[in-house]
TORVEX-864454 format. One record per residue (C-alpha): residue in three letters; x, y, z. Coordinates in steps of 0.05 Angstrom, whole numbers, padded with zeros to 5 digits. Layout:
N
@resn: ala; x: X; y: Y; z: Z
...
//
This chain:
119
@resn: met; x: 00011; y: 00285; z: 00201
@resn: arg; x: -00050; y: 00258; z: 00166
@resn: thr; x: -00120; y: 00239; z: 00184
@resn: ile; x: -00148; y: 00173; z: 00161
@resn: thr; x: -00223; y: 00171; z: 00151
@resn: tyr; x: -00252; y: 00101; z: 00153
@resn: ala; x: -00324; y: 00077; z: 00164
@resn: gly; x: -00346; y: 00146; z: 00188
@resn: glu; x: -00290; y: 00153; z: 00239
@resn: thr; x: -00227; y: 00195; z: 00234
@resn: val; x: -00159; y: 00179; z: 00266
@resn: thr; x: -00092; y: 00215; z: 00261
@resn: thr; x: -00026; y: 00181; z: 00243
@resn: thr; x: 00040; y: 00200; z: 00211
@resn: asp; x: 00051; y: 00214; z: 00137
@resn: asp; x: 00090; y: 00151; z: 00125
@resn: val; x: 00038; y: 00106; z: 00158
@resn: ala; x: -00018; y: 00139; z: 00119
@resn: glu; x: 00019; y: 00132; z: 00053
@resn: ala; x: 00035; y: 00059; z: 00065
@resn: leu; x: -00037; y: 00045; z: 00087
@resn: val; x: -00067; y: 00075; z: 00024
@resn: lys; x: -00020; y: 00037; z: -00022
@resn: leu; x: -00032; y: -00028; z: 00015
@resn: thr; x: -00107; y: -00018; z: 00014
@resn: ala; x: -00107; y: -00008; z: -00061
@resn: ala; x: -00062; y: -00069; z: -00072
@resn: val; x: -00105; y: -00114; z: -00029
@resn: ala; x: -00168; y: -00090; z: -00064
@resn: lys; x: -00135; y: -00101; z: -00132
@resn: asn; x: -00124; y: -00173; z: -00113
@resn: gly; x: -00199; y: -00179; z: -00096
@resn: arg; x: -00187; y: -00190; z: -00022
@resn: ala; x: -00197; y: -00156; z: 00045
@resn: glu; x: -00150; y: -00161; z: 00105
@resn: ala; x: -00145; y: -00134; z: 00175
@resn: val; x: -00087; y: -00088; z: 00193
@resn: arg; x: -00068; y: -00048; z: 00255
@resn: ile; x: -00040; y: 00022; z: 00250
@resn: pro; x: -00011; y: 00069; z: 00303
@resn: ile; x: -00051; y: 00132; z: 00318
@resn: val; x: -00049; y: 00192; z: 00364
@resn: thr; x: -00108; y: 00214; z: 00405
@resn: asp; x: -00148; y: 00277; z: 00388
@resn: asp; x: -00112; y: 00316; z: 00443
@resn: his; x: -00044; y: 00293; z: 00415
@resn: asp; x: -00024; y: 00269; z: 00485
@resn: arg; x: -00025; y: 00194; z: 00475
@resn: val; x: -00011; y: 00141; z: 00422
@resn: gly; x: -00053; y: 00080; z: 00409
@resn: thr; x: -00074; y: 00034; z: 00353
@resn: ala; x: -00132; y: 00027; z: 00306
@resn: asp; x: -00154; y: -00038; z: 00273
@resn: leu; x: -00180; y: -00032; z: 00202
@resn: val; x: -00205; y: -00080; z: 00149
@resn: ile; x: -00174; y: -00058; z: 00083
@resn: gly; x: -00185; y: -00080; z: 00012
@resn: val; x: -00248; y: -00093; z: -00028
@resn: gly; x: -00307; y: -00052; z: -00004
@resn: asn; x: -00267; y: -00012; z: 00048
@resn: asp; x: -00253; y: 00060; z: 00031
@resn: val; x: -00194; y: 00095; z: 00064
@resn: leu; x: -00186; y: 00171; z: 00057
@resn: ser; x: -00120; y: 00205; z: 00077
@resn: leu; x: -00119; y: 00280; z: 00088
@resn: pro; x: -00067; y: 00328; z: 00116
@resn: ala; x: -00076; y: 00344; z: 00189
@resn: arg; x: -00050; y: 00403; z: 00230
@resn: trp; x: -00005; y: 00381; z: 00286
@resn: glu; x: -00007; y: 00421; z: 00350
@resn: gly; x: 00034; y: 00376; z: 00395
@resn: glu; x: 00107; y: 00389; z: 00412
@resn: glu; x: 00139; y: 00331; z: 00376
@resn: gln; x: 00109; y: 00286; z: 00324
@resn: pro; x: 00111; y: 00212; z: 00342
@resn: asp; x: 00158; y: 00166; z: 00304
@resn: phe; x: 00116; y: 00110; z: 00273
@resn: ser; x: 00168; y: 00093; z: 00219
@resn: glu; x: 00175; y: 00021; z: 00243
@resn: his; x: 00100; y: 00012; z: 00236
@resn: ala; x: 00101; y: 00042; z: 00167
@resn: glu; x: 00156; y: -00006; z: 00147
@resn: glu; x: 00114; y: -00065; z: 00173
@resn: leu; x: 00058; y: -00044; z: 00126
@resn: arg; x: 00109; y: -00039; z: 00068
@resn: thr; x: 00133; y: -00110; z: 00082
@resn: his; x: 00063; y: -00139; z: 00077
@resn: pro; x: 00061; y: -00192; z: 00022
@resn: ser; x: 00008; y: -00152; z: -00017
@resn: phe; x: 00046; y: -00086; z: -00015
@resn: pro; x: 00066; y: -00065; z: -00086
@resn: gln; x: 00140; y: -00076; z: -00098
@resn: leu; x: 00181; y: -00039; z: -00150
@resn: val; x: 00214; y: -00090; z: -00196
@resn: thr; x: 00284; y: -00072; z: -00217
@resn: gly; x: 00339; y: -00109; z: -00250
@resn: gly; x: 00361; y: -00133; z: -00318
@resn: pro; x: 00322; y: -00145; z: -00381
@resn: leu; x: 00257; y: -00182; z: -00378
@resn: leu; x: 00283; y: -00237; z: -00424
@resn: asp; x: 00355; y: -00260; z: -00428
@resn: glu; x: 00384; y: -00276; z: -00496
@resn: glu; x: 00383; y: -00350; z: -00477
@resn: met; x: 00307; y: -00345; z: -00464
@resn: arg; x: 00291; y: -00316; z: -00533
@resn: ala; x: 00267; y: -00366; z: -00585
@resn: pro; x: 00314; y: -00355; z: -00644
@resn: asp; x: 00264; y: -00379; z: -00697
@resn: trp; x: 00202; y: -00346; z: -00668
@resn: asp; x: 00156; y: -00317; z: -00720
@resn: tyr; x: 00134; y: -00251; z: -00686
@resn: glu; x: 00092; y: -00229; z: -00746
@resn: phe; x: 00057; y: -00296; z: -00754
@resn: asp; x: 00076; y: -00297; z: -00827
@resn: gly; x: 00084; y: -00372; z: -00827
@resn: phe; x: 00019; y: -00385; z: -00788
@resn: asp; x: -00025; y: -00437; z: -00823
@resn: arg; x: -00098; y: -00442; z: -00802
@resn: ser; x: -00106; y: -00514; z: -00828
//
């Protein structure tokens, strides 16, 4: 479990939600935007679950710290974490083939600019 500190308040959520929230916050800020998101939380007494609404992105600091869990069973917020990961601004790992296919390469390209004429 992790605590999320935001605007002077602290809430507790699962590790996967906290990780997704921090990554999404950084990505939204990198794009120069701010957006509202809702995350699942547990109450201070660990008896109930609820939600917290946050504005993430530019000008909104989010701090995630480990939290000691004293409840019997940790809640499963994995679906909520996946929702954060499917947000359009969430950073995606790009995998696949080469960046340029052989067909896309210009065969006569002068990479050294040897034939460049300033006139």
